[in-house]
mmCIF file of the N, C-alpha and C atoms, coordinates in Angstrom:
data_MODEL
# 
_entry.id   MODEL 
# 
loop_
_atom_site.group_PDB 
_atom_site.id 
_atom_site.type_symbol 
_atom_site.label_atom_id 
_atom_site.label_alt_id 
_atom_site.label_comp_id 
_atom_site.label_asym_id 
_atom_site.label_entity_id 
_atom_site.label_seq_id 
_atom_site.pdbx_PDB_ins_code 
_atom_site.Cartn_x 
_atom_site.Cartn_y 
_atom_site.Cartn_z 
_atom_site.occupancy 
_atom_site.B_iso_or_equiv 
_atom_site.pdbx_formal_charge 
_atom_site.auth_seq_id 
_atom_site.auth_comp_id 
_atom_site.auth_asym_id 
_atom_site.auth_atom_id 
_atom_site.pdbx_PDB_model_num 
ATOM 1   N N  . MET A 1 1  ? 12.516 28.644  -235.452 1.00 0.00 ? 1  MET A N  1 
ATOM 2   C CA . MET A 1 1  ? 14.118 28.798  -235.613 1.00 0.00 ? 1  MET A CA 1 
ATOM 3   C C  . MET A 1 1  ? 14.339 29.289  -234.485 1.00 0.00 ? 1  MET A C  1 
ATOM 4   N N  . LYS A 1 2  ? 13.561 30.099  -233.210 1.00 0.00 ? 2  LYS A N  1 
ATOM 5   C CA . LYS A 1 2  ? 14.149 30.348  -232.721 1.00 0.00 ? 2  LYS A CA 1 
ATOM 6   C C  . LYS A 1 2  ? 13.463 29.215  -231.334 1.00 0.00 ? 2  LYS A C  1 
ATOM 7   N N  . THR A 1 3  ? 12.849 28.401  -231.778 1.00 0.00 ? 3  THR A N  1 
ATOM 8   C CA . THR A 1 3  ? 12.588 27.717  -230.804 1.00 0.00 ? 3  THR A CA 1 
ATOM 9   C C  . THR A 1 3  ? 13.667 26.300  -230.687 1.00 0.00 ? 3  THR A C  1 
ATOM 10  N N  . LYS A 1 4  ? 14.411 25.704  -232.247 1.00 0.00 ? 4  LYS A N  1 
ATOM 11  C CA . LYS A 1 4  ? 15.477 25.108  -232.233 1.00 0.00 ? 4  LYS A CA 1 
ATOM 12  C C  . LYS A 1 4  ? 16.276 25.299  -231.632 1.00 0.00 ? 4  LYS A C  1 
ATOM 13  N N  . ILE A 1 5  ? 16.517 26.790  -231.779 1.00 0.00 ? 5  ILE A N  1 
ATOM 14  C CA . ILE A 1 5  ? 18.111 27.536  -230.859 1.00 0.00 ? 5  ILE A CA 1 
ATOM 15  C C  . ILE A 1 5  ? 17.526 27.130  -229.154 1.00 0.00 ? 5  ILE A C  1 
ATOM 16  N N  . PHE A 1 6  ? 16.794 27.502  -228.983 1.00 0.00 ? 6  PHE A N  1 
ATOM 17  C CA . PHE A 1 6  ? 16.266 27.272  -227.248 1.00 0.00 ? 6  PHE A CA 1 
ATOM 18  C C  . PHE A 1 6  ? 16.327 25.871  -226.514 1.00 0.00 ? 6  PHE A C  1 
ATOM 19  N N  . LEU A 1 7  ? 15.863 25.207  -227.810 1.00 0.00 ? 7  LEU A N  1 
ATOM 20  C CA . LEU A 1 7  ? 16.036 23.788  -227.143 1.00 0.00 ? 7  LEU A CA 1 
ATOM 21  C C  . LEU A 1 7  ? 17.228 23.386  -227.070 1.00 0.00 ? 7  LEU A C  1 
ATOM 22  N N  . LEU A 1 8  ? 17.869 23.266  -228.539 1.00 0.00 ? 8  LEU A N  1 
ATOM 23  C CA . LEU A 1 8  ? 19.570 23.175  -228.249 1.00 0.00 ? 8  LEU A CA 1 
ATOM 24  C C  . LEU A 1 8  ? 20.035 23.824  -227.088 1.00 0.00 ? 8  LEU A C  1 
ATOM 25  N N  . ALA A 1 9  ? 19.770 25.330  -226.419 1.00 0.00 ? 9  ALA A N  1 
ATOM 26  C CA . ALA A 1 9  ? 20.688 25.871  -225.677 1.00 0.00 ? 9  ALA A CA 1 
ATOM 27  C C  . ALA A 1 9  ? 20.309 25.042  -224.173 1.00 0.00 ? 9  ALA A C  1 
ATOM 28  N N  . ALA A 1 10 ? 18.858 24.931  -224.173 1.00 0.00 ? 10 ALA A N  1 
ATOM 29  C CA . ALA A 1 10 ? 18.427 24.109  -223.014 1.00 0.00 ? 10 ALA A CA 1 
ATOM 30  C C  . ALA A 1 10 ? 19.007 22.717  -222.783 1.00 0.00 ? 10 ALA A C  1 
ATOM 31  N N  . MET A 1 11 ? 19.082 21.973  -223.895 1.00 0.00 ? 11 MET A N  1 
ATOM 32  C CA . MET A 1 11 ? 20.041 20.908  -223.667 1.00 0.00 ? 11 MET A CA 1 
ATOM 33  C C  . MET A 1 11 ? 20.659 20.805  -222.987 1.00 0.00 ? 11 MET A C  1 
ATOM 34  N N  . LEU A 1 12 ? 21.994 21.944  -223.914 1.00 0.00 ? 12 LEU A N  1 
ATOM 35  C CA . LEU A 1 12 ? 23.134 22.040  -223.941 1.00 0.00 ? 12 LEU A CA 1 
ATOM 36  C C  . LEU A 1 12 ? 23.524 22.341  -222.302 1.00 0.00 ? 12 LEU A C  1 
ATOM 37  N N  . SER A 1 13 ? 22.832 23.037  -221.793 1.00 0.00 ? 13 SER A N  1 
ATOM 38  C CA . SER A 1 13 ? 22.857 23.689  -220.370 1.00 0.00 ? 13 SER A CA 1 
ATOM 39  C C  . SER A 1 13 ? 22.477 22.151  -219.379 1.00 0.00 ? 13 SER A C  1 
ATOM 40  N N  . ILE A 1 14 ? 21.189 21.711  -220.080 1.00 0.00 ? 14 ILE A N  1 
ATOM 41  C CA . ILE A 1 14 ? 21.192 20.484  -219.217 1.00 0.00 ? 14 ILE A CA 1 
ATOM 42  C C  . ILE A 1 14 ? 22.813 19.544  -218.485 1.00 0.00 ? 14 ILE A C  1 
ATOM 43  N N  . CYS A 1 15 ? 22.960 19.249  -220.255 1.00 0.00 ? 15 CYS A N  1 
ATOM 44  C CA . CYS A 1 15 ? 23.851 18.382  -220.204 1.00 0.00 ? 15 CYS A CA 1 
ATOM 45  C C  . CYS A 1 15 ? 25.147 19.027  -219.412 1.00 0.00 ? 15 CYS A C  1 
ATOM 46  N N  . SER A 1 16 ? 25.695 20.087  -219.694 1.00 0.00 ? 16 SER A N  1 
ATOM 47  C CA . SER A 1 16 ? 26.762 20.618  -218.739 1.00 0.00 ? 16 SER A CA 1 
ATOM 48  C C  . SER A 1 16 ? 26.663 21.247  -217.424 1.00 0.00 ? 16 SER A C  1 
ATOM 49  N N  . LEU A 1 17 ? 25.158 20.490  -216.541 1.00 0.00 ? 17 LEU A N  1 
ATOM 50  C CA . LEU A 1 17 ? 25.182 20.769  -215.064 1.00 0.00 ? 17 LEU A CA 1 
ATOM 51  C C  . LEU A 1 17 ? 26.287 19.518  -214.709 1.00 0.00 ? 17 LEU A C  1 
ATOM 52  N N  . PRO A 1 18 ? 27.115 19.850  -213.581 1.00 0.00 ? 18 PRO A N  1 
ATOM 53  C CA . PRO A 1 18 ? 27.481 18.856  -212.914 1.00 0.00 ? 18 PRO A CA 1 
ATOM 54  C C  . PRO A 1 18 ? 27.021 17.945  -212.318 1.00 0.00 ? 18 PRO A C  1 
ATOM 55  N N  . SER A 1 19 ? 26.562 16.266  -212.038 1.00 0.00 ? 19 SER A N  1 
ATOM 56  C CA . SER A 1 19 ? 25.879 15.251  -211.991 1.00 0.00 ? 19 SER A CA 1 
ATOM 57  C C  . SER A 1 19 ? 26.474 15.260  -210.419 1.00 0.00 ? 19 SER A C  1 
ATOM 58  N N  . LYS A 1 20 ? 26.088 14.296  -209.377 1.00 0.00 ? 20 LYS A N  1 
ATOM 59  C CA . LYS A 1 20 ? 26.131 14.301  -208.080 1.00 0.00 ? 20 LYS A CA 1 
ATOM 60  C C  . LYS A 1 20 ? 25.368 13.017  -207.762 1.00 0.00 ? 20 LYS A C  1 
ATOM 61  N N  . ALA A 1 21 ? 26.436 12.306  -206.664 1.00 0.00 ? 21 ALA A N  1 
ATOM 62  C CA . ALA A 1 21 ? 26.089 11.079  -206.147 1.00 0.00 ? 21 ALA A CA 1 
ATOM 63  C C  . ALA A 1 21 ? 24.868 11.163  -205.580 1.00 0.00 ? 21 ALA A C  1 
ATOM 64  N N  . GLN A 1 22 ? 24.551 10.011  -205.298 1.00 0.00 ? 22 GLN A N  1 
ATOM 65  C CA . GLN A 1 22 ? 22.893 10.341  -204.385 1.00 0.00 ? 22 GLN A CA 1 
ATOM 66  C C  . GLN A 1 22 ? 23.836 9.690   -203.179 1.00 0.00 ? 22 GLN A C  1 
ATOM 67  N N  . TRP A 1 23 ? 22.867 9.955   -201.836 1.00 0.00 ? 23 TRP A N  1 
ATOM 68  C CA . TRP A 1 23 ? 23.073 9.689   -200.150 1.00 0.00 ? 23 TRP A CA 1 
ATOM 69  C C  . TRP A 1 23 ? 22.810 7.946   -200.215 1.00 0.00 ? 23 TRP A C  1 
ATOM 70  N N  . VAL A 1 24 ? 23.463 7.233   -199.460 1.00 0.00 ? 24 VAL A N  1 
ATOM 71  C CA . VAL A 1 24 ? 23.320 5.474   -199.754 1.00 0.00 ? 24 VAL A CA 1 
ATOM 72  C C  . VAL A 1 24 ? 21.747 6.246   -198.622 1.00 0.00 ? 24 VAL A C  1 
ATOM 73  N N  . VAL A 1 25 ? 21.295 5.157   -198.952 1.00 0.00 ? 25 VAL A N  1 
ATOM 74  C CA . VAL A 1 25 ? 19.474 5.018   -198.564 1.00 0.00 ? 25 VAL A CA 1 
ATOM 75  C C  . VAL A 1 25 ? 19.691 3.552   -197.665 1.00 0.00 ? 25 VAL A C  1 
ATOM 76  N N  . THR A 1 26 ? 19.501 3.316   -196.532 1.00 0.00 ? 26 THR A N  1 
ATOM 77  C CA . THR A 1 26 ? 19.647 2.212   -195.584 1.00 0.00 ? 26 THR A CA 1 
ATOM 78  C C  . THR A 1 26 ? 18.344 1.870   -194.781 1.00 0.00 ? 26 THR A C  1 
ATOM 79  N N  . ASP A 1 27 ? 17.420 0.587   -194.860 1.00 0.00 ? 27 ASP A N  1 
ATOM 80  C CA . ASP A 1 27 ? 16.357 0.638   -193.991 1.00 0.00 ? 27 ASP A CA 1 
ATOM 81  C C  . ASP A 1 27 ? 16.417 -0.344  -192.550 1.00 0.00 ? 27 ASP A C  1 
ATOM 82  N N  . PRO A 1 28 ? 16.951 0.270   -191.149 1.00 0.00 ? 28 PRO A N  1 
ATOM 83  C CA . PRO A 1 28 ? 17.864 0.038   -190.095 1.00 0.00 ? 28 PRO A CA 1 
ATOM 84  C C  . PRO A 1 28 ? 16.878 -1.261  -189.791 1.00 0.00 ? 28 PRO A C  1 
ATOM 85  N N  . MET A 1 29 ? 15.149 -0.829  -189.954 1.00 0.00 ? 29 MET A N  1 
ATOM 86  C CA . MET A 1 29 ? 14.573 -2.101  -188.944 1.00 0.00 ? 29 MET A CA 1 
ATOM 87  C C  . MET A 1 29 ? 14.999 -3.109  -190.050 1.00 0.00 ? 29 MET A C  1 
ATOM 88  N N  . ASN A 1 30 ? 14.588 -3.259  -191.733 1.00 0.00 ? 30 ASN A N  1 
ATOM 89  C CA . ASN A 1 30 ? 14.882 -4.129  -192.525 1.00 0.00 ? 30 ASN A CA 1 
ATOM 90  C C  . ASN A 1 30 ? 16.373 -4.870  -191.856 1.00 0.00 ? 30 ASN A C  1 
ATOM 91  N N  . MET A 1 31 ? 17.132 -4.515  -191.710 1.00 0.00 ? 31 MET A N  1 
ATOM 92  C CA . MET A 1 31 ? 18.368 -5.284  -191.636 1.00 0.00 ? 31 MET A CA 1 
ATOM 93  C C  . MET A 1 31 ? 18.269 -5.499  -190.152 1.00 0.00 ? 31 MET A C  1 
ATOM 94  N N  . ALA A 1 32 ? 17.279 -5.011  -189.309 1.00 0.00 ? 32 ALA A N  1 
ATOM 95  C CA . ALA A 1 32 ? 17.122 -6.058  -188.071 1.00 0.00 ? 32 ALA A CA 1 
ATOM 96  C C  . ALA A 1 32 ? 16.598 -6.864  -188.169 1.00 0.00 ? 32 ALA A C  1 
ATOM 97  N N  . GLN A 1 33 ? 14.980 -6.662  -189.244 1.00 0.00 ? 33 GLN A N  1 
ATOM 98  C CA . GLN A 1 33 ? 14.160 -8.263  -189.206 1.00 0.00 ? 33 GLN A CA 1 
ATOM 99  C C  . GLN A 1 33 ? 15.170 -9.100  -190.005 1.00 0.00 ? 33 GLN A C  1 
ATOM 100 N N  . GLY A 1 34 ? 16.445 -9.130  -190.694 1.00 0.00 ? 34 GLY A N  1 
ATOM 101 C CA . GLY A 1 34 ? 17.431 -9.181  -191.248 1.00 0.00 ? 34 GLY A CA 1 
ATOM 102 C C  . GLY A 1 34 ? 18.096 -10.286 -190.294 1.00 0.00 ? 34 GLY A C  1 
ATOM 103 N N  . ILE A 1 35 ? 18.411 -9.822  -189.425 1.00 0.00 ? 35 ILE A N  1 
ATOM 104 C CA . ILE A 1 35 ? 19.272 -10.614 -188.436 1.00 0.00 ? 35 ILE A CA 1 
ATOM 105 C C  . ILE A 1 35 ? 18.205 -11.395 -187.790 1.00 0.00 ? 35 ILE A C  1 
ATOM 106 N N  . ILE A 1 36 ? 17.527 -10.961 -187.190 1.00 0.00 ? 36 ILE A N  1 
ATOM 107 C CA . ILE A 1 36 ? 16.402 -11.518 -186.385 1.00 0.00 ? 36 ILE A CA 1 
ATOM 108 C C  . ILE A 1 36 ? 16.180 -13.090 -186.904 1.00 0.00 ? 36 ILE A C  1 
ATOM 109 N N  . ASN A 1 37 ? 15.540 -12.479 -188.355 1.00 0.00 ? 37 ASN A N  1 
ATOM 110 C CA . ASN A 1 37 ? 15.440 -13.956 -188.828 1.00 0.00 ? 37 ASN A CA 1 
ATOM 111 C C  . ASN A 1 37 ? 16.972 -15.096 -189.115 1.00 0.00 ? 37 ASN A C  1 
ATOM 112 N N  . THR A 1 38 ? 17.925 -14.423 -189.478 1.00 0.00 ? 38 THR A N  1 
ATOM 113 C CA . THR A 1 38 ? 18.872 -15.284 -189.574 1.00 0.00 ? 38 THR A CA 1 
ATOM 114 C C  . THR A 1 38 ? 19.302 -16.063 -188.140 1.00 0.00 ? 38 THR A C  1 
ATOM 115 N N  . ALA A 1 39 ? 18.396 -15.753 -187.261 1.00 0.00 ? 39 ALA A N  1 
ATOM 116 C CA . ALA A 1 39 ? 19.248 -15.785 -185.518 1.00 0.00 ? 39 ALA A CA 1 
ATOM 117 C C  . ALA A 1 39 ? 18.006 -17.097 -185.554 1.00 0.00 ? 39 ALA A C  1 
ATOM 118 N N  . LYS A 1 40 ? 16.800 -16.332 -186.279 1.00 0.00 ? 40 LYS A N  1 
ATOM 119 C CA . LYS A 1 40 ? 15.681 -17.924 -186.009 1.00 0.00 ? 40 LYS A CA 1 
ATOM 120 C C  . LYS A 1 40 ? 16.300 -19.002 -186.538 1.00 0.00 ? 40 LYS A C  1 
ATOM 121 N N  . GLN A 1 41 ? 16.440 -19.045 -188.347 1.00 0.00 ? 41 GLN A N  1 
ATOM 122 C CA . GLN A 1 41 ? 16.610 -20.118 -188.862 1.00 0.00 ? 41 GLN A CA 1 
ATOM 123 C C  . GLN A 1 41 ? 18.086 -20.616 -188.571 1.00 0.00 ? 41 GLN A C  1 
ATOM 124 N N  . ILE A 1 42 ? 19.126 -20.026 -187.888 1.00 0.00 ? 42 ILE A N  1 
ATOM 125 C CA . ILE A 1 42 ? 20.182 -20.671 -186.855 1.00 0.00 ? 42 ILE A CA 1 
ATOM 126 C C  . ILE A 1 42 ? 19.679 -22.002 -185.660 1.00 0.00 ? 42 ILE A C  1 
ATOM 127 N N  . ILE A 1 43 ? 18.893 -21.264 -185.254 1.00 0.00 ? 43 ILE A N  1 
ATOM 128 C CA . ILE A 1 43 ? 17.543 -21.940 -183.805 1.00 0.00 ? 43 ILE A CA 1 
ATOM 129 C C  . ILE A 1 43 ? 17.338 -23.019 -184.512 1.00 0.00 ? 43 ILE A C  1 
ATOM 130 N N  . GLU A 1 44 ? 16.507 -23.058 -185.307 1.00 0.00 ? 44 GLU A N  1 
ATOM 131 C CA . GLU A 1 44 ? 15.786 -23.721 -186.262 1.00 0.00 ? 44 GLU A CA 1 
ATOM 132 C C  . GLU A 1 44 ? 16.728 -24.690 -186.931 1.00 0.00 ? 44 GLU A C  1 
ATOM 133 N N  . THR A 1 45 ? 17.885 -24.601 -187.642 1.00 0.00 ? 45 THR A N  1 
ATOM 134 C CA . THR A 1 45 ? 18.868 -25.306 -187.977 1.00 0.00 ? 45 THR A CA 1 
ATOM 135 C C  . THR A 1 45 ? 19.543 -26.583 -186.697 1.00 0.00 ? 45 THR A C  1 
ATOM 136 N N  . SER A 1 46 ? 19.730 -25.798 -185.969 1.00 0.00 ? 46 SER A N  1 
ATOM 137 C CA . SER A 1 46 ? 20.372 -26.671 -184.423 1.00 0.00 ? 46 SER A CA 1 
ATOM 138 C C  . SER A 1 46 ? 19.574 -27.577 -183.589 1.00 0.00 ? 46 SER A C  1 
ATOM 139 N N  . THR A 1 47 ? 18.097 -27.060 -183.897 1.00 0.00 ? 47 THR A N  1 
ATOM 140 C CA . THR A 1 47 ? 16.736 -27.691 -183.355 1.00 0.00 ? 47 THR A CA 1 
ATOM 141 C C  . THR A 1 47 ? 16.926 -28.793 -184.091 1.00 0.00 ? 47 THR A C  1 
ATOM 142 N N  . THR A 1 48 ? 16.998 -28.845 -185.437 1.00 0.00 ? 48 THR A N  1 
ATOM 143 C CA . THR A 1 48 ? 16.888 -30.116 -186.584 1.00 0.00 ? 48 THR A CA 1 
ATOM 144 C C  . THR A 1 48 ? 17.914 -30.726 -186.370 1.00 0.00 ? 48 THR A C  1 
ATOM 145 N N  . ALA A 1 49 ? 18.900 -30.352 -185.567 1.00 0.00 ? 49 ALA A N  1 
ATOM 146 C CA . ALA A 1 49 ? 20.530 -31.279 -185.977 1.00 0.00 ? 49 ALA A CA 1 
ATOM 147 C C  . ALA A 1 49 ? 20.454 -32.333 -184.730 1.00 0.00 ? 49 ALA A C  1 
ATOM 148 N N  . ALA A 1 50 ? 19.748 -31.443 -183.408 1.00 0.00 ? 50 ALA A N  1 
ATOM 149 C CA . ALA A 1 50 ? 20.012 -32.071 -182.829 1.00 0.00 ? 50 ALA A CA 1 
ATOM 150 C C  . ALA A 1 50 ? 18.380 -33.499 -182.303 1.00 0.00 ? 50 ALA A C  1 
ATOM 151 N N  . ASN A 1 51 ? 17.564 -32.863 -183.460 1.00 0.00 ? 51 ASN A N  1 
ATOM 152 C CA . ASN A 1 51 ? 16.753 -34.424 -183.227 1.00 0.00 ? 51 ASN A CA 1 
ATOM 153 C C  . ASN A 1 51 ? 17.218 -35.251 -184.913 1.00 0.00 ? 51 ASN A C  1 
ATOM 154 N N  . MET A 1 52 ? 17.778 -34.584 -185.238 1.00 0.00 ? 52 MET A N  1 
ATOM 155 C CA . MET A 1 52 ? 18.430 -36.031 -186.299 1.00 0.00 ? 52 MET A CA 1 
ATOM 156 C C  . MET A 1 52 ? 19.385 -36.954 -185.453 1.00 0.00 ? 52 MET A C  1 
ATOM 157 N N  . LEU A 1 53 ? 20.283 -36.026 -184.862 1.00 0.00 ? 53 LEU A N  1 
ATOM 158 C CA . LEU A 1 53 ? 21.486 -37.228 -183.706 1.00 0.00 ? 53 LEU A CA 1 
ATOM 159 C C  . LEU A 1 53 ? 20.565 -37.883 -182.828 1.00 0.00 ? 53 LEU A C  1 
ATOM 160 N N  . LYS A 1 54 ? 19.413 -37.969 -182.566 1.00 0.00 ? 54 LYS A N  1 
ATOM 161 C CA . LYS A 1 54 ? 18.404 -38.324 -181.185 1.00 0.00 ? 54 LYS A CA 1 
ATOM 162 C C  . LYS A 1 54 ? 18.064 -39.524 -182.290 1.00 0.00 ? 54 LYS A C  1 
ATOM 163 N N  . ASN A 1 55 ? 17.516 -39.273 -183.534 1.00 0.00 ? 55 ASN A N  1 
ATOM 164 C CA . ASN A 1 55 ? 16.569 -40.445 -184.394 1.00 0.00 ? 55 ASN A CA 1 
ATOM 165 C C  . ASN A 1 55 ? 18.104 -40.789 -184.343 1.00 0.00 ? 55 ASN A C  1 
ATOM 166 N N  . PHE A 1 56 ? 19.122 -41.486 -185.398 1.00 0.00 ? 56 PHE A N  1 
ATOM 167 C CA . PHE A 1 56 ? 20.528 -41.497 -185.235 1.00 0.00 ? 56 PHE A CA 1 
ATOM 168 C C  . PHE A 1 56 ? 20.602 -42.375 -184.291 1.00 0.00 ? 56 PHE A C  1 
ATOM 169 N N  . GLN A 1 57 ? 20.696 -41.605 -182.800 1.00 0.00 ? 57 GLN A N  1 
ATOM 170 C CA . GLN A 1 57 ? 20.928 -43.058 -181.793 1.00 0.00 ? 57 GLN A CA 1 
ATOM 171 C C  . GLN A 1 57 ? 20.509 -44.104 -181.356 1.00 0.00 ? 57 GLN A C  1 
ATOM 172 N N  . GLU A 1 58 ? 18.962 -43.585 -181.595 1.00 0.00 ? 58 GLU A N  1 
ATOM 173 C CA . GLU A 1 58 ? 17.464 -44.582 -182.037 1.00 0.00 ? 58 GLU A CA 1 
ATOM 174 C C  . GLU A 1 58 ? 18.078 -45.725 -182.558 1.00 0.00 ? 58 GLU A C  1 
ATOM 175 N N  . VAL A 1 59 ? 17.707 -45.067 -183.758 1.00 0.00 ? 59 VAL A N  1 
ATOM 176 C CA . VAL A 1 59 ? 18.293 -46.215 -185.182 1.00 0.00 ? 59 VAL A CA 1 
ATOM 177 C C  . VAL A 1 59 ? 19.292 -47.182 -184.661 1.00 0.00 ? 59 VAL A C  1 
ATOM 178 N N  . GLN A 1 60 ? 20.434 -46.776 -183.452 1.00 0.00 ? 60 GLN A N  1 
ATOM 179 C CA . GLN A 1 60 ? 21.931 -47.087 -183.549 1.00 0.00 ? 60 GLN A CA 1 
ATOM 180 C C  . GLN A 1 60 ? 21.180 -48.346 -182.036 1.00 0.00 ? 60 GLN A C  1 
ATOM 181 N N  . LYS A 1 61 ? 20.509 -47.602 -181.551 1.00 0.00 ? 61 LYS A N  1 
ATOM 182 C CA . LYS A 1 61 ? 20.309 -48.303 -180.546 1.00 0.00 ? 61 LYS A CA 1 
ATOM 183 C C  . LYS A 1 61 ? 19.657 -49.979 -180.741 1.00 0.00 ? 61 LYS A C  1 
ATOM 184 N N  . VAL A 1 62 ? 18.410 -49.713 -181.752 1.00 0.00 ? 62 VAL A N  1 
ATOM 185 C CA . VAL A 1 62 ? 17.812 -50.779 -182.648 1.00 0.00 ? 62 VAL A CA 1 
ATOM 186 C C  . VAL A 1 62 ? 18.745 -51.700 -183.539 1.00 0.00 ? 62 VAL A C  1 
ATOM 187 N N  . TYR A 1 63 ? 19.316 -51.078 -184.037 1.00 0.00 ? 63 TYR A N  1 
ATOM 188 C CA . TYR A 1 63 ? 20.754 -51.568 -185.188 1.00 0.00 ? 63 TYR A CA 1 
ATOM 189 C C  . TYR A 1 63 ? 20.815 -52.652 -183.820 1.00 0.00 ? 63 TYR A C  1 
ATOM 190 N N  . THR A 1 64 ? 21.860 -52.181 -182.799 1.00 0.00 ? 64 THR A N  1 
ATOM 191 C CA . THR A 1 64 ? 22.246 -53.173 -181.654 1.00 0.00 ? 64 THR A CA 1 
ATOM 192 C C  . THR A 1 64 ? 22.079 -54.037 -181.183 1.00 0.00 ? 64 THR A C  1 
ATOM 193 N N  . GLN A 1 65 ? 20.051 -54.088 -180.628 1.00 0.00 ? 65 GLN A N  1 
ATOM 194 C CA . GLN A 1 65 ? 19.471 -54.744 -180.059 1.00 0.00 ? 65 GLN A CA 1 
ATOM 195 C C  . GLN A 1 65 ? 19.031 -55.670 -181.015 1.00 0.00 ? 65 GLN A C  1 
ATOM 196 N N  . GLY A 1 66 ? 18.991 -55.776 -182.603 1.00 0.00 ? 66 GLY A N  1 
ATOM 197 C CA . GLY A 1 66 ? 18.602 -56.284 -183.476 1.00 0.00 ? 66 GLY A CA 1 
ATOM 198 C C  . GLY A 1 66 ? 20.230 -57.823 -184.041 1.00 0.00 ? 66 GLY A C  1 
ATOM 199 N N  . LYS A 1 67 ? 20.989 -56.687 -184.136 1.00 0.00 ? 67 LYS A N  1 
ATOM 200 C CA . LYS A 1 67 ? 22.533 -57.866 -184.062 1.00 0.00 ? 67 LYS A CA 1 
ATOM 201 C C  . LYS A 1 67 ? 22.647 -58.405 -182.764 1.00 0.00 ? 67 LYS A C  1 
ATOM 202 N N  . GLN A 1 68 ? 22.139 -57.836 -181.528 1.00 0.00 ? 68 GLN A N  1 
ATOM 203 C CA . GLN A 1 68 ? 22.399 -59.121 -180.485 1.00 0.00 ? 68 GLN A CA 1 
ATOM 204 C C  . GLN A 1 68 ? 21.266 -60.372 -180.585 1.00 0.00 ? 68 GLN A C  1 
ATOM 205 N N  . TYR A 1 69 ? 20.326 -60.059 -180.776 1.00 0.00 ? 69 TYR A N  1 
ATOM 206 C CA . TYR A 1 69 ? 19.514 -60.896 -181.264 1.00 0.00 ? 69 TYR A CA 1 
ATOM 207 C C  . TYR A 1 69 ? 19.878 -62.076 -181.795 1.00 0.00 ? 69 TYR A C  1 
ATOM 208 N N  . TYR A 1 70 ? 19.934 -61.428 -183.048 1.00 0.00 ? 70 TYR A N  1 
ATOM 209 C CA . TYR A 1 70 ? 20.358 -62.044 -183.978 1.00 0.00 ? 70 TYR A CA 1 
ATOM 210 C C  . TYR A 1 70 ? 21.964 -63.272 -183.875 1.00 0.00 ? 70 TYR A C  1 
ATOM 211 N N  . ASP A 1 71 ? 22.553 -62.447 -183.258 1.00 0.00 ? 71 ASP A N  1 
ATOM 212 C CA . ASP A 1 71 ? 24.009 -63.422 -182.856 1.00 0.00 ? 71 ASP A CA 1 
ATOM 213 C C  . ASP A 1 71 ? 23.386 -64.231 -181.760 1.00 0.00 ? 71 ASP A C  1 
ATOM 214 N N  . ALA A 1 72 ? 22.950 -64.493 -181.170 1.00 0.00 ? 72 ALA A N  1 
ATOM 215 C CA . ALA A 1 72 ? 22.137 -64.956 -179.584 1.00 0.00 ? 72 ALA A CA 1 
ATOM 216 C C  . ALA A 1 72 ? 21.552 -66.154 -180.758 1.00 0.00 ? 72 ALA A C  1 
ATOM 217 N N  . LEU A 1 73 ? 20.881 -66.220 -181.448 1.00 0.00 ? 73 LEU A N  1 
ATOM 218 C CA . LEU A 1 73 ? 20.600 -67.302 -182.490 1.00 0.00 ? 73 LEU A CA 1 
ATOM 219 C C  . LEU A 1 73 ? 21.251 -67.808 -183.244 1.00 0.00 ? 73 LEU A C  1 
ATOM 220 N N  . LYS A 1 74 ? 22.316 -67.187 -183.731 1.00 0.00 ? 74 LYS A N  1 
ATOM 221 C CA . LYS A 1 74 ? 23.301 -67.696 -184.595 1.00 0.00 ? 74 LYS A CA 1 
ATOM 222 C C  . LYS A 1 74 ? 24.462 -68.779 -183.921 1.00 0.00 ? 74 LYS A C  1 
ATOM 223 N N  . SER A 1 75 ? 24.106 -68.548 -182.069 1.00 0.00 ? 75 SER A N  1 
ATOM 224 C CA . SER A 1 75 ? 25.147 -68.878 -181.660 1.00 0.00 ? 75 SER A CA 1 
ATOM 225 C C  . SER A 1 75 ? 24.185 -70.171 -180.906 1.00 0.00 ? 75 SER A C  1 
ATOM 226 N N  . VAL A 1 76 ? 22.656 -70.361 -181.637 1.00 0.00 ? 76 VAL A N  1 
ATOM 227 C CA . VAL A 1 76 ? 22.565 -71.325 -181.012 1.00 0.00 ? 76 VAL A CA 1 
ATOM 228 C C  . VAL A 1 76 ? 22.746 -72.719 -182.176 1.00 0.00 ? 76 VAL A C  1 
ATOM 229 N N  . HIS A 1 77 ? 23.412 -73.384 -181.539 1.00 0.00 ? 77 HIS A N  1 
ATOM 230 C CA . HIS A 1 77 ? 23.156 -74.946 -182.545 1.00 0.00 ? 77 HIS A CA 1 
ATOM 231 C C  . HIS A 1 77 ? 21.704 -76.014 -182.107 1.00 0.00 ? 77 HIS A C  1 
ATOM 232 N N  . ASP A 1 78 ? 21.354 -76.253 -183.213 1.00 0.00 ? 78 ASP A N  1 
ATOM 233 C CA . ASP A 1 78 ? 20.206 -77.292 -182.665 1.00 0.00 ? 78 ASP A CA 1 
ATOM 234 C C  . ASP A 1 78 ? 20.456 -78.445 -183.369 1.00 0.00 ? 78 ASP A C  1 
ATOM 235 N N  . TRP A 1 79 ? 21.339 -79.458 -182.639 1.00 0.00 ? 79 TRP A N  1 
ATOM 236 C CA . TRP A 1 79 ? 21.920 -81.071 -183.541 1.00 0.00 ? 79 TRP A CA 1 
ATOM 237 C C  . TRP A 1 79 ? 20.446 -81.559 -183.285 1.00 0.00 ? 79 TRP A C  1 
# 
């Protein structure tokens, strides 16, 4: 009986203690690495966009040349 009373008193004393919030834990190295990775991704994305623009300009140039060739063949009348 004494052990039950002791356990009950221990449980009540543990439950009656005030609870305190923890401090926010931050990792500055992890945050810095995240910023660096984001910057690298932005540079990579802008490089990819620049390459796509160059490729589009090449395709446009080939299309224009093909259209001029087709128009020149179309204008020839072989009667």
